[in-house]
N, C-alpha and C positions, 0 to 999 in steps of 0.2 A: 710877397710883401709882408713885412713884420710890423705889426702895430702894437704899441704898448698901452696897456690899460692901467690907469692909476687906481689902485685899490683904495677904498675909503679907510681913513684912519680909524683904528679901534676906538670905540666910544669911551673906553676906560683909560686910554693913553694919557698919562700924566695926572690922572685923578688921584687925589690923596684920600685914602680910605682907612678909617680906624677899625681895627678888628679886635673884638672884645673876648674872643674865645680863650679858654685856658691854654697856657703855653704849650702843653703836651698835645693839645688837640689842633692847634692852629696851622701846622706846617702845610698840610695838603691844600687847605683853603687859601692860604696866603700865596702859595705857589700858583694856583689857578688865577688869582688876581694879577700877580706879577707877570705871568705869561701873556696877559692881555695889556700890559703896559702900565698898570696901576702902580702907584707908590703906596706901599702898605705901611701903616704905622701900627705896630703891635702894642696892644693895651690889654693884657690879660686881667679880667675883672673877677675871675674865679680861680680857685686852686682846688684841685681834686685830692681828697685824702680819705683814708679808710674810716669806717664807722668808729665811734667812741669805744664800742665793745663788739666783739665778733659773736657773742653768745647766741643770738637768734639766727644769724646766718649759719653758724656751725651746726646748730640743732637741725636746721632744714637740710643742710648738705648731708649730714649723717643719716637723715631719713629720706634721702632722695628717691630711692626705689618706690616709695609709697605715693609719689606724686604722679598725676596724669598729664599735667601740663607745666611747662616752664615758660614764662613770658619775660623777654628781655627787650627793653625799649631803646637801648643805645649801645654804642661800642664801649663806652665807659662801664656800663653794667656787665657786659661780656668780660672785659678785662679784669675787673675787680672780683667778679664771681668765680671765674675759672682759675684765677691765680690763687684764691683762697681754697678752692676745691683741691688743687694740687698740693697746697701747703698741708692739707689735712690727710694727704696720702690717698686721696680719691682720684677717680679718673672719669672720663666721659662715658665709660662703659656703664656707669651707674644710671645713665639716662636712657638705656636701651628700651625701657618700657614707658618712657615719658616723651610726649610730643612737645615740640618746641615752636613757640611763636616769636618771630623776630620783627621788630618794628623798624621799617626802613631798609633800603638796600645796603647801607654801610654796616648795619647791625648783622644782616644776613651774611654779608661778606666776611665779617669777623668770625662768625660761627663756622662758615665753610673752611676757613683757614685752620680751624680746630678739628676738622673732619666731621662737622655736624651740619646736616642739611635740614633747614627749617621746614616744618610741616605746614606752617601758616605764616604768610606775610600780608598783613592788612593792606588794602588799597590806599587808605589814608594813613599817613604816618603820625597819627595823633592818638590820644587816649580815646577819643570818640571813635576813631577808626578801629581800634582794638575791640571795643565793645561791639561795634557793628559786625566785625568779622566773626565774633563768637555767637551772634544771634541765631545762626542756623545749626549750632552745635549743642547737643544735650549735655548740660553741665551739672545736672542734678546729682549731688553726692560726689562730684569729681573734686580732686584736690589739685589746687593750682599754686605754684610757687612763683612769686612775683618779686624778685630782688629789685629794690628801687633806690633812687637817690633820696637823701634827706630833704624833706620839704616838697617831695613830689605830690601832685594832686591825688586826691582820694577817689577820683572818678573810676579808675579801672577796678580796684578791689571792691568798691561799693556796688558798682553795677553787676559785676560778676557774682558777687554774693547774692544779689537780688535774683539772679538766674539759677540759684541753687548750688553754687560752687562753695567749697571751703577754700578760702584764699589766705595763704601765708605770705606776708609782705615785709620781710626784714629790710632794714636799711643796709645796703652793701657799699655805699660810698657817700661822702658828704662834699658839698660845695662850700668852701669858706672864702672869705674876702682876703685878698693879699694885703700886706701891710701898707703899700703905697702904689701909686701909679708910676710907671717908668717915666723918667724925666722927659724923654722925647714926646711921649703921649701927652703929658700934662702941658708942655709948651705948645704943642699943636692945638690942643683944646683952648687954652687961654688966649692964644694969638689968632684964633679963628683961621687956621691954616688947612682946614679939612674940607673935602667935598661930600663925604658920606661917612656914616658910622653903621656898622653891621652888628646886630644883636642876634644871638643864636639860641637864647633861652631867657625866660623871665629873670633869672638870677643875674645875668649879665647886665640887664637894664638897671635893676635895683642896686646892684653893687656899684655900678659906675656912679649912680647918684650919691651913694654914701662916700665914695672915694674922692669926689670933687667938692664935697661939702654941703650937699643937700639938693633938693628938687629945683629950687629957684636957680641955683648956680648951674645945674645940669641944663635946664631950659635955655639959659643965656648962652652957654657954650655950644649947644647944638642948633642954635637959631640959624636959619638960612642954609642948612646943609641937609642932604637927603638921609633920612632915617630908614634903614633897611632891616626888616624883621623876617626870621625864618618861617614863621607861621602864626596862626590866629591867637594862640595862647601868649606868645611873646608880644604880639601886637597889642593885646589887651593890657599887658604890663606896661608897655610904652604909653598907651593912652591914659592909664591911671596916673601916670606921672606928668601928664600934660604934653606929651610928645605926639606930633603928627607923623604917621608912618607913610612914606612915599612909595616903598617897595615891599611887597609881600608875595612870594611866588605861590602859585596854586598847589604845587607839590613841595612839601616841606623838606627839601634837600638843599645842601649848599651849592650843588651844581646848578640847580634851578634858580637859586638866589643870584649867582654870578650872571646867569643869562638875563635875568630880569633887571639887574643893575646895568647891564649893557644896553638893554632896551630903553631904560629910563634916561641914561645920559645921551643916547642917540637922539632922543626927542627933546633934549634940553639944550637950549641955545646959550 
């Protein structure tokens, strides 16, 4: 006898979700949402561009053999740093005496694609997680290269310096605000046609506020929808703008964020 079992509808089926990641970053995440039936409204609130000057990055790359550690906290950092390294005629061979710390599985994956196996991947994918991972490592007199985004927190360089390291932290890329929101995104926000908004960094929150005309306007547009944040630093940025965060995964990855969005809507009538 054959019996048919009706599978439960995916909790994200038909949910309209605003994704604020940079256009060049959003593809994989939006695909995960669409595979689960969500209707994705793309709304890039950051644009990734090179630093205003490469001087400090170039000096560090040309002195790469002198570093003991290289810390990379995102796939963006990997992309901008190694593109510049190649432009200067250098190669990953210059890292043969340098250990590499990758923050998060996606960053580690991006390095593996370049033939680099990270020596250290912190358990927590945050600045605090990086500092904790280095607690048991002797950093006295060690040179650490930390290519960072413009506006990144000073936590990692400050804490590692206090542990005896010499930290060189040049800006390797900048987040700038796009000129305007896409028409479809603005319409969805103004007409309250969304079920959730996803923020993947503090910049995405602050920039959206700027693009919609201020904090008051942002609060009104996001009223009665689920605000999802990638992690505690982004959540704090949301709270500073008066937004209540409904979804924040324990592990700061986009895969975990998708899973927690499913759980949230499964429990929402």
